[in-house]
Structure formats: C-alpha cells, structure tokens
C-alpha positions as CSV (number, residue, x, y, z in Angstrom):
1,X,150.9,6.4,-77.7
2,X,151.3,2.9,-79.0
3,X,154.2,4.0,-81.2
4,X,155.9,5.7,-78.3
5,X,155.5,2.6,-76.2
6,X,157.1,0.4,-79.0
7,X,159.9,2.9,-79.5
8,X,160.6,2.7,-75.7
9,X,160.6,-1.1,-75.7
10,X,163.0,-1.1,-78.7
11,X,165.4,1.1,-76.8
12,X,165.1,-1.0,-73.6
13,X,165.4,-4.4,-75.3
14,X,167.4,-3.7,-78.5
15,X,168.7,-7.3,-78.7
16,X,165.3,-8.9,-78.6
17,X,163.8,-6.6,-81.2
18,X,166.8,-6.8,-83.4
19,X,166.5,-10.6,-83.4
20,X,162.7,-10.3,-84.0
21,X,163.2,-8.1,-87.0
22,X,165.9,-10.3,-88.4
23,X,163.7,-13.4,-88.2
24,X,160.8,-11.4,-89.8
25,X,163.0,-10.4,-92.7
26,X,164.4,-13.9,-93.0
27,X,160.9,-15.5,-93.4
28,X,159.2,-12.7,-95.3
29,X,162.0,-11.5,-97.6
30,X,165.0,-13.8,-97.8
31,X,163.3,-17.2,-98.1
32,X,160.9,-16.1,-100.9
33,X,163.8,-14.3,-102.6
34,X,166.0,-17.4,-102.5
35,X,163.2,-19.4,-104.1
36,X,162.9,-16.8,-106.8
37,X,166.6,-16.8,-107.4
38,X,166.5,-20.5,-108.0
39,X,163.9,-19.8,-110.7
40,X,166.1,-17.5,-112.7
41,X,167.0,-18.8,-116.2
42,X,168.3,-17.6,-119.5
43,X,165.9,-17.1,-122.3
44,X,166.7,-18.5,-125.8
45,X,164.5,-15.9,-127.4
46,X,166.0,-13.8,-130.3
47,X,164.1,-10.8,-129.0
48,X,165.3,-8.6,-126.2
49,X,163.9,-9.9,-122.9
50,X,165.0,-7.8,-120.0
51,X,165.0,-8.6,-116.3
52,X,165.2,-5.5,-114.0
53,X,166.5,-5.8,-110.5
54,X,164.2,-3.8,-108.3
55,X,163.9,-3.4,-104.5
56,X,160.8,-5.6,-104.7
57,X,162.5,-8.5,-106.6
58,X,161.3,-10.3,-108.7
59,X,158.4,-7.8,-109.4
60,X,158.4,-5.4,-112.3
61,X,159.6,-1.8,-111.9
62,X,157.0,0.7,-110.6
63,X,154.6,2.3,-113.0
64,X,154.5,6.0,-113.4
65,X,151.4,6.2,-111.2
66,X,153.3,4.5,-108.4
67,X,155.9,6.1,-106.1
68,X,159.4,5.8,-107.7
69,X,162.5,8.0,-107.1
70,X,166.2,8.1,-107.9
71,X,167.5,5.3,-110.0
72,X,164.2,3.4,-110.0
73,X,162.6,6.0,-112.4
74,X,164.8,5.0,-115.4
75,X,163.7,1.4,-114.8
76,X,160.1,2.6,-115.1
77,X,160.8,4.3,-118.4
78,X,162.8,1.4,-119.9
79,X,160.2,-1.2,-118.9
80,X,157.6,0.7,-120.9
81,X,159.5,-0.2,-124.1
82,X,161.4,-3.3,-122.9
83,X,158.9,-5.2,-120.6
84,X,160.2,-6.9,-117.4
85,X,160.8,-10.6,-117.9
86,X,161.0,-13.2,-115.0
87,X,162.0,-15.9,-114.5
88,X,163.5,-16.2,-118.1
89,X,165.5,-13.3,-119.6
90,X,168.5,-12.9,-121.9
91,X,169.6,-9.6,-120.5
92,X,169.6,-8.0,-117.0
93,X,169.5,-4.3,-116.3
94,X,170.9,-3.2,-112.9
95,X,171.1,0.2,-111.5
96,X,173.8,0.4,-108.8
97,X,171.7,2.6,-106.5
98,X,168.7,0.3,-106.7
99,X,169.6,-2.5,-104.3
100,X,168.2,-5.6,-102.8
101,X,169.4,-7.5,-99.7
102,X,170.3,-10.5,-101.9
103,X,171.6,-8.6,-104.9
104,X,175.0,-10.4,-104.9
105,X,173.3,-13.8,-105.0
106,X,171.0,-12.5,-107.7
107,X,173.9,-11.3,-109.8
108,X,175.9,-14.5,-109.3
109,X,172.9,-16.5,-110.4
110,X,172.5,-14.4,-113.5
111,X,176.2,-14.9,-114.4
112,X,175.9,-18.7,-113.9
113,X,172.9,-18.7,-116.2
114,X,174.9,-16.7,-118.8
115,X,172.4,-13.8,-118.8
116,X,174.1,-10.7,-120.1
117,X,174.3,-7.9,-117.6
118,X,174.1,-4.1,-118.3
119,X,175.0,-1.9,-115.3
120,X,173.7,1.7,-115.0
121,X,176.1,3.4,-112.7
122,X,175.5,6.6,-110.7
123,X,178.1,7.7,-108.2
124,X,180.5,6.5,-105.5
125,X,180.8,6.8,-101.7
126,X,183.5,9.2,-100.6
127,X,184.8,10.3,-97.2
128,X,182.8,13.6,-97.0
129,X,179.5,11.7,-97.4
130,X,180.1,8.3,-96.0
131,X,182.9,8.9,-93.5
132,X,185.0,5.9,-92.7
133,X,182.5,3.5,-94.3
134,X,183.1,4.8,-97.9
135,X,185.4,1.8,-98.6
136,X,182.7,-0.7,-97.4
137,X,180.0,1.0,-99.6
138,X,182.3,1.2,-102.6
139,X,183.1,-2.5,-102.2
140,X,179.4,-3.2,-102.8
141,X,179.3,-1.0,-106.0
142,X,182.5,-2.6,-107.3
143,X,181.0,-6.1,-106.8
144,X,178.2,-5.1,-109.0
145,X,180.3,-3.4,-111.7
146,X,182.6,-6.4,-111.9
147,X,179.8,-8.5,-113.2
148,X,179.0,-6.1,-116.1
149,X,179.1,-6.9,-119.8
150,X,178.4,-3.2,-120.4
151,X,178.4,-0.1,-118.2
152,X,176.3,2.9,-118.7
153,X,177.7,5.9,-116.8
154,X,175.2,8.6,-116.0
155,X,177.6,11.5,-116.4
156,X,181.3,12.4,-117.1
157,X,181.5,12.9,-113.3
158,X,180.1,9.4,-112.7
159,X,182.9,7.9,-114.9
160,X,185.6,10.0,-113.3
161,X,184.6,9.0,-109.8
162,X,184.2,5.3,-110.7
163,X,187.7,5.3,-112.2
164,X,189.0,6.9,-109.0
165,X,187.3,4.8,-106.4
166,X,186.1,1.6,-108.0
167,X,188.6,0.5,-110.8
168,X,185.8,-0.7,-113.0
169,X,186.3,-3.7,-115.4
170,X,187.5,-3.1,-118.9
171,X,184.2,-3.6,-120.7
172,X,182.4,-1.5,-123.3
173,X,180.8,1.6,-121.8
174,X,179.0,4.8,-122.7
175,X,177.9,8.0,-121.0
176,X,174.1,8.4,-121.1
177,X,172.5,11.0,-119.0
178,X,169.2,10.4,-117.1
179,X,166.2,10.9,-119.4
180,X,163.1,13.1,-119.2
181,X,159.8,12.6,-121.0
182,X,159.6,16.0,-122.5
183,X,156.0,15.4,-123.5
184,X,155.0,14.8,-119.9
185,X,157.3,17.2,-118.2
186,X,156.0,20.4,-119.6
187,X,154.7,23.7,-118.2
188,X,151.3,22.9,-116.7
189,X,148.2,25.1,-116.7
190,X,148.9,26.2,-113.2
191,X,149.0,29.8,-112.1
192,X,152.3,30.4,-110.5
193,X,152.2,32.3,-107.2
194,X,152.8,36.0,-107.3
195,X,155.6,35.5,-104.7
196,X,159.0,34.3,-105.8
197,X,158.7,30.6,-105.1
198,X,161.7,28.2,-104.9
199,X,161.6,24.4,-104.9
200,X,163.9,22.0,-103.2
201,X,163.1,18.8,-105.0
202,X,163.6,15.1,-104.5
203,X,164.1,13.6,-101.1
204,X,166.0,15.4,-98.3
205,X,168.0,12.4,-97.0
206,X,170.9,14.6,-95.7
207,X,170.4,17.5,-93.2
208,X,172.9,19.8,-94.9
209,X,170.8,20.0,-98.1
210,X,167.7,21.3,-96.3
211,X,169.8,23.5,-94.0
212,X,171.5,25.2,-96.9
213,X,168.1,25.7,-98.6
214,X,166.6,27.3,-95.5
215,X,169.6,29.5,-95.0
216,X,169.4,30.6,-98.6
217,X,165.7,31.5,-98.2
218,X,166.6,33.4,-95.0
219,X,169.1,35.4,-96.9
220,X,166.7,35.8,-99.8
221,X,164.0,37.3,-97.6
222,X,166.3,40.3,-97.0
223,X,166.1,40.9,-100.8
224,X,162.6,39.6,-101.6
225,X,160.6,39.7,-98.4
226,X,157.7,37.6,-99.7
227,X,159.8,34.7,-101.1
228,X,158.7,31.1,-100.4
229,X,160.1,27.6,-100.6
230,X,158.4,24.3,-101.4
231,X,160.2,21.2,-100.0
232,X,159.4,17.8,-101.5
233,X,160.0,14.3,-100.4
234,X,160.9,12.7,-97.1
235,X,163.6,13.8,-94.5
236,X,166.5,11.9,-93.2
237,X,166.3,9.3,-90.5
238,X,165.4,9.1,-87.6
239,X,162.3,10.9,-88.8
240,X,161.3,12.3,-85.4
241,X,164.7,13.8,-85.0
242,X,164.7,15.3,-88.5
243,X,161.3,17.0,-87.9
244,X,162.4,18.2,-84.5
245,X,165.5,19.9,-86.1
246,X,163.4,21.2,-89.0
247,X,160.8,22.8,-86.8
248,X,163.4,24.4,-84.6
249,X,165.3,25.7,-87.6
250,X,162.1,27.2,-89.1
251,X,161.3,28.9,-85.8
252,X,164.8,30.2,-85.3
253,X,165.1,31.7,-88.8
254,X,161.4,32.9,-88.7
255,X,160.6,30.9,-91.8
256,X,157.5,29.0,-90.7
257,X,155.1,31.0,-92.9
258,X,157.5,30.9,-95.9
259,X,158.1,27.1,-96.2
260,X,155.7,24.4,-97.4
261,X,156.4,20.6,-97.1
262,X,154.5,18.6,-99.7
263,X,155.9,15.0,-99.1
264,X,156.3,12.3,-101.7
265,X,154.9,12.5,-105.2
266,X,154.5,10.3,-108.2
267,X,155.9,10.8,-111.7
268,X,152.4,11.4,-112.9
269,X,151.9,14.2,-110.4
270,X,155.4,15.8,-110.7
271,X,154.9,18.3,-113.6
272,X,151.9,20.0,-111.8
273,X,153.9,20.2,-108.6
274,X,157.0,21.6,-110.3
275,X,154.9,24.2,-112.1
276,X,154.0,25.8,-108.8
277,X,157.6,27.1,-108.4
278,X,159.6,29.6,-110.4
279,X,163.0,27.8,-110.1
280,X,164.8,24.9,-108.4
281,X,167.6,25.2,-105.9
282,X,169.7,22.1,-105.8
283,X,171.8,21.9,-102.7
284,X,173.3,18.4,-103.0
285,X,177.1,18.4,-103.0
286,X,178.8,16.4,-105.9
287,X,175.5,15.0,-107.2
288,X,176.5,12.6,-110.0
289,X,173.4,12.9,-112.3
290,X,170.0,13.7,-110.6
291,X,167.0,12.8,-112.8
292,X,165.2,15.7,-111.0
293,X,167.2,18.3,-113.0
294,X,166.0,17.3,-116.5
295,X,162.5,16.9,-115.2
296,X,162.2,20.5,-113.8
297,X,163.9,21.9,-116.8
298,X,161.3,20.3,-119.0
299,X,158.7,22.2,-117.0
300,X,160.7,25.4,-117.7
301,X,162.3,25.8,-114.2
302,X,165.9,27.1,-114.2
303,X,168.3,25.7,-111.6
304,X,170.5,27.4,-109.0
305,X,172.9,24.7,-107.9
306,X,176.2,23.8,-106.3
307,X,178.8,23.9,-109.1
308,X,180.4,20.5,-108.8
309,X,179.5,16.9,-109.5
310,X,177.5,16.0,-112.7
311,X,174.9,18.8,-112.3
312,X,176.8,21.4,-114.3
313,X,176.8,18.9,-117.2
314,X,173.0,18.8,-117.0
315,X,172.1,22.4,-116.4
316,X,174.5,24.1,-118.9
317,X,173.2,27.6,-119.4
318,X,169.8,27.0,-117.9
319,X,170.7,28.3,-114.5
320,X,173.6,29.4,-112.3
321,X,176.1,27.1,-110.6
322,X,177.9,28.4,-107.5
323,X,181.6,27.6,-107.8
324,X,183.1,25.6,-104.9
325,X,186.4,24.0,-104.3
326,X,185.8,20.3,-105.0
327,X,186.9,18.0,-102.3
328,X,186.3,14.3,-101.6
329,X,187.2,14.7,-98.0
330,X,184.8,17.5,-96.9
331,X,181.8,19.4,-98.1
332,X,182.7,22.8,-99.4
333,X,179.3,24.5,-99.6
334,X,178.6,28.0,-101.1
335,X,177.5,30.8,-98.8
336,X,173.8,31.2,-98.5
337,X,174.1,34.8,-99.5
338,X,175.7,33.8,-102.7
339,X,172.9,31.3,-103.4
340,X,170.3,34.0,-102.7
341,X,172.0,36.5,-105.1
342,X,172.1,33.8,-107.8
343,X,168.3,33.2,-107.2
344,X,167.6,36.9,-107.7
345,X,169.8,37.0,-110.8
346,X,167.8,34.1,-112.4
347,X,164.5,35.5,-111.3
348,X,165.1,38.9,-112.8
349,X,165.8,37.2,-116.1
350,X,163.2,34.4,-115.7
351,X,161.9,34.4,-119.2
352,X,165.4,33.9,-120.7
353,X,166.4,31.2,-118.2
354,X,163.0,29.3,-118.6
355,X,163.4,29.1,-122.3
356,X,167.0,27.9,-121.8
357,X,165.8,25.3,-119.4
358,X,163.2,23.9,-121.8
359,X,165.8,23.8,-124.6
360,X,168.3,22.1,-122.4
361,X,165.8,19.4,-121.4
362,X,165.4,18.4,-125.0
363,X,168.9,17.1,-125.0
364,X,167.8,14.4,-122.5
365,X,164.6,13.4,-124.2
366,X,163.3,9.9,-123.3
367,X,163.2,8.9,-126.9
368,X,166.9,9.4,-127.3
369,X,167.6,7.4,-124.0
370,X,165.4,4.5,-125.2
371,X,166.9,4.5,-128.7
372,X,170.5,4.4,-127.3
373,X,169.6,1.5,-125.0
374,X,168.1,-0.4,-127.9
375,X,171.4,-0.1,-129.7
376,X,173.3,-1.2,-126.5
377,X,171.0,-4.2,-125.9
378,X,171.5,-5.4,-129.4
379,X,175.3,-5.1,-129.2
380,X,175.5,-6.8,-125.8
381,X,173.3,-9.8,-126.9
382,X,175.3,-10.1,-130.1
383,X,178.7,-10.2,-128.3
C-alpha cells in the first residue's frame, strides 16, 4: 500500500520528486565519486596494476558469488588474475556496456594521469533498438573508444558495427570473444526433467525477446504437448507493466503451467540452473557477443537462436540459427513456428548437439582469454 501511495505521489508531483532524486544522487553518488576521481593516479610499478571501471566505482568488480551480468562478468574473471587497483594503477580496463554517471570525467582523469586505457567493446545502438536516440547513445560509446590505447572487440560483428556507427580511433585492436570457465560451467549432477525444457537466459530487458520465446513455446506445444520454458533474470521497465503484460500473455496463450520464472542468479549458481534445461533459445536480435552462450554450451546446452549479430560466430555447429534478413532499421524476427521446428530438430539429436556444444565452449576457455589479455597488457604498457 505504501508503494502504491508513493507511486501516486510521484505521478502527481513529478517535478518535486525528480528534484528530490537528483539531490539524493548528487550527495550520495556524485560528490563521493568526484572525491575519488581526484584520488586517481598513475602507478610507477613495473607490474601490471589494473583499474576496472565498475558501476560502483571505485570498488572492485563483483565476485562470482555476487550478482553480475553482461559486461561485468568479464571484469570479475580478469580481476581474479589481475587484481583491482585504486587509486594508483598503470592500466585501466573499461567495458563500454558497464557505465557510471561520471565515466567521462573518470576517463578524462585517467588520460591526464597518463594511465593506459584498454577498451572492451560490445555493440552499438541502432535505429531498430534505440529509435531516434541511437545517435545520442553512440556518441557516448564513441567518447569512450576515442580514449583507447587498445580496443578489444568482442566479435567480428562488434568490429563491423563499430566501424559503421562509431568510426573508432586507429589504435591497435584484436577480436577476443567473451570467455567461459569450462571447469565451472560443466554438466551438473542434476536430473533433467523428462519434459522437453527450454531456457531463455540472461535478463529480459526488451519485451519482444520474451514474446518470441512464449510464441515459440506456444507453437512447440502443438508438437510436444508437455514442453516447458524456464525464464531467467529480470523483465523490462516499468516492472509492474512488464509483469502485467507477461501474465496476460501467459493466460492468452494458455502457458501458465508451462513457464517458470526463476529471477536473477549468480555465476556460482548458473551451471546448476542451466543444467535443468535441455537447450537454450536465444531471441535477442543482432546480439553482438552474449557471454551467456559460451556458458550454456559449457554445460552441454545447444542453442537455437536468431541467425544474425555475433551469435552465429559463437554457436557454430552447436545449434541452429534461424536465418533473417539483417536490418539496422527494423527487427526482422523469425516465425515462432520456425523456431519451434528448430527446437524439435535439435532435441531429436540432443546427444550430438550437446557434444558439439561442449566442444565449441572449449574455444572460449577462460585460460585463453586471460593469456591473451596478459599479452595485450604487456604490449600496451610497453608502448
């Protein structure tokens, strides 16, 4: 009841609450962050001392037992070998999708202090996703890339899209796919359900991703009446509207008894969760390089996915990609019936595809990712 009252007051007095939240952020986030920015300095150590920009600057990246998703996960991995250093560091590692309200000021301070900067770049904003704001969003990414001494692109698609939309600086670069700890992400001693069980992994920040998954399940039930779907992560905002749409869609398609929502999960818990499904359906359009894909493949899950973006580079023969006409201007999604047929094709050959998934995951082993970064860090510091 209290939350409904607060929501009502926010709608009635938006100006007042907007100012109140602005002042709260100013005193609790911006002032402490500015003080920490002033503390940044360059280390004279001959060892690699890395500063990682996280959403909770200047704190270290999250540990595996803590909640981390998206671009933050690779910071967790790297910090295990190259610990986080603050306030003094000789190299900064920035992921373009891991932002902070004062990231421009932080980057400018690092450049002034002559700290070398390595940027790990994911994707770009484009009209189909960001509408008319894609230029504004890309301006933020370009501002980050322009400060790079070295750029790591997460896929061939990431490099192609950056060249098209961001005009990145002419600095050394390399394509390095997101890693997976193949010793952690393995098949767990979990009995899989007898019913064909799909997983929609990660967070569902865009409605169309969940909608296509539900439509696929609806079509699949005509072929496999007992099929189920596990949905992970959080939904898009506003949360109340997202759940209202979801519950209505489940009821309309008669899926309520076939879908389970499990919420957020940690890296430590992920393998056991993934092992409860037979395969992953990945419904994000033009996804540059989702770390989720190598993780589930490490657990032996094949992937049925939209056949554009960087996902085909990751999956290879460990699943089926649904071909679509690539467009930056609009989403061209596959038909749910086609996704369902691909699911059945993979499920009927599950042993083959599961072995292929595990073999494919080995290509992205964490040890290779860390070794490559060790080489890059040495080169950057020597330049």
